[in-house]
C-alpha positions as a Markdown table, in Angstrom:
| # | Residue | x | y | z |
|---|---|---|---|---|
| 1 | Gln | 1.0 | 2.5 | 13.3 |
| 2 | Val | -2.2 | 0.4 | 13.3 |
| 3 | Gln | -2.0 | -3.3 | 12.6 |
| 4 | Leu | -5.2 | -5.3 | 11.9 |
| 5 | Val | -5.4 | -9.1 | 11.8 |
| 6 | Glu | -8.4 | -10.8 | 10.4 |
| 7 | Ser | -9.4 | -14.4 | 11.1 |
| 8 | Gly | -12.4 | -16.7 | 10.9 |
| 9 | Gly | -12.7 | -17.2 | 7.2 |
| 10 | Gly | -13.0 | -20.5 | 5.6 |
| 11 | Leu | -15.2 | -22.8 | 3.5 |
| 12 | Val | -18.9 | -23.1 | 4.5 |
| 13 | Gln | -22.0 | -24.6 | 2.9 |
| 14 | Pro | -24.8 | -22.3 | 1.7 |
| 15 | Gly | -27.0 | -21.5 | 4.6 |
| 16 | Gly | -24.1 | -21.8 | 7.1 |
| 17 | Ser | -22.5 | -19.2 | 9.3 |
| 18 | Leu | -19.1 | -17.8 | 10.0 |
| 19 | Arg | -17.8 | -15.2 | 12.4 |
| 20 | Leu | -15.0 | -13.0 | 11.2 |
| 21 | Ser | -12.7 | -11.2 | 13.7 |
| 22 | Cys | -10.5 | -8.3 | 13.3 |
| 23 | Ala | -8.0 | -7.6 | 16.1 |
| 24 | Ala | -6.4 | -4.2 | 16.3 |
| 25 | Ser | -2.9 | -3.5 | 17.7 |
| 26 | Val | -4.2 | -0.4 | 19.4 |
| 27 | Ser | -7.2 | 0.7 | 21.3 |
| 28 | Ile | -10.3 | 0.8 | 19.2 |
| 29 | Phe | -11.5 | 3.8 | 21.1 |
| 30 | Ser | -9.1 | 5.8 | 18.9 |
| 31 | Phe | -11.0 | 4.8 | 15.7 |
| 32 | Asn | -13.6 | 6.9 | 13.9 |
| 33 | Ser | -15.0 | 3.9 | 12.2 |
| 34 | Met | -14.5 | 0.2 | 11.9 |
| 35 | Gly | -15.8 | -1.8 | 9.0 |
| 36 | Trp | -15.7 | -4.8 | 6.7 |
| 37 | Tyr | -15.3 | -4.8 | 3.0 |
| 38 | Arg | -15.2 | -7.6 | 0.5 |
| 39 | Gln | -13.5 | -8.1 | -2.7 |
| 40 | Ala | -14.9 | -10.4 | -5.3 |
| 41 | Pro | -13.3 | -10.9 | -8.8 |
| 42 | Asp | -15.5 | -8.3 | -10.3 |
| 43 | Lys | -16.2 | -5.8 | -7.5 |
| 44 | Arg | -15.3 | -4.4 | -4.0 |
| 45 | Glu | -18.1 | -3.3 | -1.7 |
| 46 | Leu | -18.7 | -2.1 | 1.8 |
| 47 | Val | -20.3 | -4.9 | 3.8 |
| 48 | Ala | -20.8 | -3.2 | 7.2 |
| 49 | Val | -19.5 | -0.4 | 9.2 |
| 50 | Thr | -19.8 | 1.0 | 12.7 |
| 51 | Thr | -18.7 | 4.4 | 13.9 |
| 52 | Ser | -17.5 | 5.9 | 17.1 |
| 53 | Gly | -20.8 | 7.7 | 17.3 |
| 54 | Gly | -22.7 | 4.4 | 17.4 |
| 55 | Ser | -24.2 | 4.3 | 14.0 |
| 56 | Thr | -24.1 | 1.1 | 11.9 |
| 57 | Asn | -24.7 | 0.6 | 8.2 |
| 58 | Tyr | -24.9 | -2.5 | 6.1 |
| 59 | Ala | -24.9 | -3.3 | 2.4 |
| 60 | Asp | -28.5 | -4.0 | 1.2 |
| 61 | Ser | -27.3 | -7.4 | 0.2 |
| 62 | Val | -26.4 | -8.5 | 3.7 |
| 63 | Lys | -29.0 | -6.8 | 5.8 |
| 64 | Gly | -30.8 | -9.2 | 8.1 |
| 65 | Arg | -28.1 | -11.7 | 7.7 |
| 66 | Phe | -24.8 | -10.1 | 8.9 |
| 67 | Thr | -24.2 | -8.3 | 12.1 |
| 68 | Ile | -21.1 | -6.1 | 13.0 |
| 69 | Ser | -20.2 | -5.8 | 16.6 |
| 70 | Arg | -17.2 | -4.8 | 18.7 |
| 71 | Asp | -15.5 | -5.9 | 21.9 |
| 72 | Asn | -13.7 | -2.9 | 23.3 |
| 73 | Ala | -11.8 | -4.8 | 25.9 |
| 74 | Lys | -10.3 | -7.1 | 23.2 |
| 75 | Asn | -9.8 | -4.3 | 20.7 |
| 76 | Thr | -11.7 | -6.4 | 18.2 |
| 77 | Val | -14.5 | -6.0 | 15.7 |
| 78 | Tyr | -16.6 | -8.9 | 14.5 |
| 79 | Leu | -18.7 | -9.8 | 11.6 |
| 80 | Gln | -21.3 | -12.5 | 12.3 |
| 81 | Met | -22.5 | -13.9 | 9.0 |
| 82 | Asn | -25.5 | -16.1 | 8.9 |
| 83 | Ser | -27.5 | -17.6 | 6.0 |
| 84 | Leu | -24.5 | -17.4 | 3.8 |
| 85 | Lys | -25.0 | -17.6 | 0.0 |
| 86 | Ala | -22.6 | -18.4 | -2.8 |
| 87 | Glu | -22.6 | -14.7 | -3.8 |
| 88 | Asp | -21.0 | -13.9 | -0.4 |
| 89 | Thr | -17.8 | -15.6 | -1.6 |
| 90 | Ala | -15.0 | -13.1 | -1.4 |
| 91 | Val | -11.9 | -11.9 | 0.4 |
| 92 | Tyr | -13.1 | -9.9 | 3.4 |
| 93 | Tyr | -11.1 | -7.0 | 4.7 |
| 94 | Cys | -11.2 | -5.1 | 7.8 |
| 95 | Lys | -10.8 | -1.3 | 7.6 |
| 96 | Val | -10.5 | 1.3 | 10.3 |
| 97 | Thr | -10.2 | 5.0 | 10.2 |
| 98 | Arg | -8.9 | 7.5 | 12.8 |
| 99 | Gly | -7.7 | 11.1 | 13.0 |
| 100 | Arg | -9.4 | 14.4 | 13.5 |
| 101 | Thr | -8.1 | 17.1 | 11.1 |
| 102 | Thr | -6.8 | 14.4 | 8.7 |
| 103 | Glu | -8.4 | 11.0 | 8.6 |
| 104 | Tyr | -6.2 | 8.0 | 8.0 |
| 105 | Ala | -7.4 | 4.5 | 6.9 |
| 106 | Tyr | -5.8 | 1.2 | 7.8 |
| 107 | Trp | -6.5 | -2.2 | 6.2 |
| 108 | Gly | -6.0 | -5.7 | 7.2 |
| 109 | Arg | -4.6 | -8.4 | 4.9 |
| 110 | Gly | -8.0 | -10.1 | 4.4 |
| 111 | Thr | -9.5 | -13.5 | 5.0 |
| 112 | Gln | -11.1 | -15.7 | 2.4 |
| 113 | Val | -14.7 | -16.7 | 2.7 |
| 114 | Thr | -15.9 | -19.4 | 0.3 |
| 115 | Val | -19.6 | -20.4 | 0.3 |
| 116 | Ser | -20.0 | -23.6 | -1.7 |
| 117 | Ser | -21.6 | -27.0 | -1.5 |
C-alpha cells in the first residue's frame, strides 16, 4: 500500500510563491509517474507530471511558472509554484502510478492553495 502526504499549501498573495511537497511511504523508484493535479469548483486538471523515464509535462496554464521535481533520497516530489494567480486557487493532489502489467494509481488527500489579496 502506498501512502502519500501533501504539505505546503496555504494562503498567498498574487505574484507570490509556494512549494508543495508530497512524501511517499515507499521508495519513489517504484513509481511509473508522479504528478500533481488540482481541483477547482468547476474542474480538475493535471498540473504537472514526471515519469520514471525522465519526461516532464505541464499544463499550458502553468508553464514557465511551476516546476516539478523529486528528491529520491526523501521519497518526495515537489511542486514549486511561482508568480501565483487567483486562478491557481484549488485543492492540489499528489498522484502516483506504479505497476507493470497492471498500473495502479494512488492519491494523496490534497492540500489547499488559495491565492488572494
